[in-house]
N, C-alpha and C positions, 0 to 999 in steps of 0.2 A: 541213169534215168533221173530226170528232173521232176521232183514233186511240186516245186513252186518256182515260178519265174522270179526274176530279180525284182520286178515291179510288185509281184504278190508278196514277196518277203518284206519289202519296204512298207507295204500297207499293213501287214501283220505286226511288224515292229512298232509302227505308230499306234496301232490299236492297243498293243500290250502296254505301251507307256501311258496311254490315256487311262487304261484300266487300273494300272498300279497307282497312278496319282489319285484317281477317284477313290480307290479302296483306302489309300493312306489318309485322305481327308475324312472319309467316313469313320475310319478306325480311330483316328487321332483328333477328330473335330472337337471332342470334349476337352482334350488336353489343351488344344489351342485356345479354346474359350477360357479355360482355367488360367492359362498364361496371361491372356488379355485381362481377365479379371484381376489376377495378381498384380499386374502392372498398374491397373487402376487403383487398387487398394494401396499400393506403394505411393502413388501420387497423392492420395487422400491422406495417408499417414504423414507424408512430408508436409502437407498443408497444415496438419495438426501441430506439427513440431514448429511451424513458423506461422502462428496465427495472426490474423488481422484483428486487432483489438477494437476496431470500429464496426466489426461485423455485427449485424442485427441478430438477436436470438429469435426463437420461435414465437415468443410473445410480443415481439416488436419492441422490446426494451433494449437499450444499449447498456454496456457495462457501467457507464457513468451513473446510471440510475441506482446503483447499489452503493452503500456505504456501511462501514462498521462504526459503531458509536465510539467516542473517545473514552467515555466512562464505562465502568463495569457495574452490573446490576444483579440483584437477586431475583429469584422467581416470585418473591413476595412483592416486588415493586410493580408499579403500573408501567409495563414495558412500552406500550404505545405512547403514553405520555412522555416517557423518557426520550423516545425517538423524536417526537415532535419538538421537545424542548431543545434537542441538539440540532435538528435539521429543519424544523419548520413544519407547517401543517400539511405540506404536500407529501410527507413521508409517513410510512407505517412500518411495523415489523414485517420482515419478509417471510414468505411461506416456503416450505420445502418444495412445493410444486413450482415456485418461481425458479428455483435452482435446477429442477429436472427439465424445465423448458429451455434452458440454455443449450444452444446447439454445440458450442465449443467450450467445454468446461475447463480445459487446460488454459485457454486464452483468458477466461474469466478469472481463474486462480491467479494467473500472472498479473493481470490488471489490478487485482485486489492486494497484491503483495503478501499473500498468505504464507505463513511459515509453519514448519512441522510442529504438530501438537496444538495449534491454535483451535480454540473452540468459540462458538458464538450461538446465541439463542435464535430460534425461529419458531414459527407455528407449523402445524401440519393440517392441511385442509381447514385452516382457520382456527384450529384448536391449539391452545397453549400447553395443555397438560396431557400426558399419556395416561397416568392413573395416580390417585392420591395427590401428592404435590410434586410429582416428577415432571419438570419442565422440559420440553423438547429442546435439543441443542444439536449442533453439528461439530464433529471432530475432523480436522484435516490432517491426513497422514501422507507423507512422501514415500513411506516404505510399503504402502499397499495393505497395511494391516492396522486395525484399531488396537488400543491398549488391551492387555490381558483382562478378561472378565467383563469386557465392554458388551452390553446388550445392543446388538445392531438391529434397529427396526427396518432400516433400508440403507442402501448405499448408492453412490454415483461413481462409477469408473474406479472402484477400489481406492478412491482418494478422499471423498467426502462421506462420512459415516453418520447416520442419523441415530442419536441416542436420547436418553432422558435421565435426569437425575435432579436432586434438590440440594439446597444448602451451600451452593457454590456461586460466586460472583463471576459473570462472564459478560463479554461484549454482546451487543445485539446487532444482527444483520438488518439493516433498514433498506427500504426500497421506495423510490419515487413513484407513488401511485399514478400520478398524472402524466409522467414522462415529459414534463415541460422543461425547457432549458432554463427558465427563470426560477425553477425550483432547485437548481444546483446549489449546494450549500455555500460554496465560495467561488462565484464565477470570476472574481478579480484576483484569484490566487496567482501570485507571481507576475501579474500584469505590469506592476511598477518596474520590475526588473527588465521585462522585455522592452518597455518604452524608454527606459533610462539609457541614454547614449553616453553618459559620462563615464569616467573611469573610476568612480568611487561610490561607495555606499556608506552613509554615515550612521553612527549608532553610538552606544555607550561603551567606553573602554574600561575594563577591569584588569589592569595589568596587561597581559598578552591575550586575553580572551574577550569576546564580544559579550555585551550585556545580555543578549538573548538567552544564553545558557543559564543565567541566574534566575530566570522565571520558569515556573512549572505550574501546570494545573493538576490538582489532585485527581486521582483516578476514581475515587468515591465521591458521592454527593452528600451534602450535609444540610441540616436545618439551621436557621439562625439561632435556635435555642442551644445548639452544640457549642462546645468550646473550640472555636475555629483555629486558634493558634495551636492548641494542643493537637488537633487533627492534623494540621500541617506538619508539626514536628514528628508525629507518629509516622507519617508517610515519607517525609524527606530528611528527618533528622533535626538536631537542635540548631543547625546553621540556617534554617529557614523560618520565616514568619509570614503571616498574611501580607500581601502586597498592598500598597496604598495607591489611591487615585493619582497622587502626585508623581509616583514612580512611572506611571503610564504617560502622564503629560510631559515628563522629562525626556521621553524617547524622541529623538529628532526625526526618525523615519518610521512612522507608525505602521505604514503598509508593509515594510520589511518585517517588522515584528509580528504583525498579523499572519503573514505568510509562514514565518518560522513556527508560530504556535499552532498552525493548522486550524485556525478558528473557522467554525462553520456558521452559516447564516443564522442569525437569531440566537446563537449560543450565548449563554450568560454565565457569570461567575461572581463570587463574592470578593469584595475588596474593603478596605477602610478608606475614610476621607479625613485627612489631617489627623490620622491616628485613631479616629472614632469609628466604631462599627455601626452604630445606630444613628439614623437621621432623626427620628422622633418615635415615641412609643416603642414599638418592637419592629419598626421598619429598617431592616438591614440594608446597608449600601450594597448595590450590585452593578455590574457592568454588562451591557448587552451589545452584541456586534450586529450591525445591519450592513450587509454587503452592498446593497443597492443605494444606501444613503437615505432611504425613505423611512422615517421614523413614524410609527403608528400615531394616530390622533389620540389625544387624552393621555399621552405618555408623560408622566411627571419627570421632566428633565432637570436634573440639578446642574449638570455640566456635560460637555461632549467634546470629542476630539475628531475633527474632520467629518462630522455627520456619519461616522462609522462606529465609534465606540461611544456609548451613551451611558452616563452615570444616572442610575435611578435608585429606588429603594422600595422594598415591600417585605411582606412577612409570609410565613407558612409556605416557603419555597424549599425545595431540595436541589442544591446546586453545587457545582465544583467550587473550589477555592483557588484563587490565584495566589501562588506562593512566590516569595523572592528570597534569595540568599541574603542573610543579614550582612550589614556593613557595605552594601553595594548600591547605595542610593545616589551616587554622584554621577551625572552624565558627562560624556566627553566623546568627541568624534574620533573615528578611525578611518583611515584612507585605504581603499582597495586599489592596489596598483596593477593587478592583472585581471584579465577577463576569464576568471576561473569558470564561470558559468557557461561560457561559450565553448571552451576547448576540452572540457571534461564532461563527458556524457555517458549515459547508461544505454546499453542495447535494449531494444524492445522485447527481445526474446530471451529465454533462459537456455543455458547449455551445460553440458557435463564436462568434467575435467578430462574425460577420455576423448573428447573432440579436439580438433585442431583449432584452438581459440583464436590464434592469430588470423587464420584463414576465414573463420566465420565472421570475425570483426570486419575484415576487408569486404566480404560479400554484403554485409548488412549496410555499411556506410558508403560503399562504392567510391572510396576516395583514399587519400593518403592519411592513414591513421593506424594506430596500434593499440594493444591493450595497455592501459595506464599502469603506472608503477606506484607503489606505496609512497615514494618520495614526491610524486606529483601532488598527492593529498597533503603531505606535510608542508609543501611549499605554498599552499593557499594562503593569501593574505586575509581572506574573509570566509572562513569555513561555514559560519552560520548562514550567511546569505546564500551560499551554494546549496546547503541542505534545504533551505526554504524553496529555492528555485527548482530543485530536483523533486520536491514533494516526497522526501524520504519518509518511510513509515518505520515506527519502532520495530526493531527486529529484522529489518531488511538487510540482505547480504548481497555482495557482488564480488566477482573475481578481480584480482589485480596481480601484478608481479611484485617481487621484492628484489630491488637491485638488479632487475632484469631477469630474475629467475622465476619460473612458474611454480616449481615444486619445492616444498620444504624437505620432505623425505618420503621415500616410497612413492605413493601416488597421491600424497596429500597436497592438493593445490592451495596456494595462498588465496584467502578471501578476506573481505572486510565486513564486520558486523556493526551496524549502527544502533546505538541505544539512546533513547531519550531519557531514560531513568539513570544513566550514569554508570551502568554496570553490565557486564556480559552475562550470559546464562551460566548456571552452576556447571563446573567441570570444563569450562572453556579455557583452552590453552592460549594465553595471550602472548604473542611474540613481540608486539609493540602496540602503542596506543596514542591517539591524538586527543588530548584533554580527556574527558570522560564521555566522549561521543563515538569515536571510531576505534574499534578493536581489531587488530590484525590477527587472524587465526589461520588454520589450515585443516582441510579435511577432504574426503572423497565421497563419491556416490550420490551427491546431491546436485540438482540443477540450479544454477544461479544466473543472474544477469552479469554482464561484464562491463567494467568501467573502461571507457575508451578515451584515449587522448586523440582528439580529432584536429589535425593540423590545418584543415581547410578553414577553420573559424579563427585562426590566430592572425 
């Protein structure tokens, strides 16, 4: 006895399949959505790991509108005045809300070149002080934790921690209030290198080192009433003294020097002139940098170099001091025989030693290139010009190999530490060094840029 015909069985089978599929979708629809959502999150996370540094934040400001002051200051100083003195009137001290408005904080951190433990002063809702004389400041941590005993008022992504304290000198985070391109502290930074098609950069030769390393700006600011030479020796040692205007005039390529010193628009500093500190009365000689070449009206100009460095004099100022290593006052050219600036480049993004560094380099540069070796740095004819061209910041680090090897031991990846002050951090194991600028070390667990040898530019 047939209960169902062949045709009926076929129809029932089809209906069963439709029912099962429908039931599966209903039962597992949420999981499918979760899978889709997870895939979307993965893509977003991947974007965060490879940020576009030109991306606009929520406030419409680009990362270039932020700068850290060169000097360090106390909470007792006039912080906005210090910012304007370094960057110009378009800038003011940044607020914690400015940082919270940044959509991609990792990209901002990378663009600023922040390093673990760095602190800088900010305001919070326009207020400088939390209570008493405790100035607001931000602590950056790569470990996801602030120091022990740190009172955290607020945090961003377990990387930037808002705290408050007194009695310590810190940098100030400055922001371009207007967001104008012409307020950029140094729009001509490195431009002379890009436009120069020759194979050499001239400067002063001190044995085997460029003259630029013999100049330093003090980290603190001083009054003309202070003993400026003593202040210089206190910061840099007995080998340094206050620089003279004639030392600057003797530099054949003043643009390269400006780039190396990271001078900012309208930044000023003390010097002497023909060995004298005072022009008349109590008017201390000082130099001011004008990136645009436009010098304000009524500016008492004693002398100038290329409409960019202007020698003036005034009193009741707090300024950095330009220091020079003693016994290095004679100029002389040096020839740059290789295009170091063109074939040694830094990646835009930061990576971990656990990643395939060779592969990520190829992906970013999409050409015939490889991670650079320590020997590539040592072979540079003009290390100072390359430092200026790359806009390296004090404390900046990047991965390299050493004699073709990535690892020193265990999982300790080789990297380079750049120091403007001539010394690595305390406890730093130095495998090798180039002058007192580049220190070869090794460590793990921290993201860094990679130095790339790009053959396409050779």
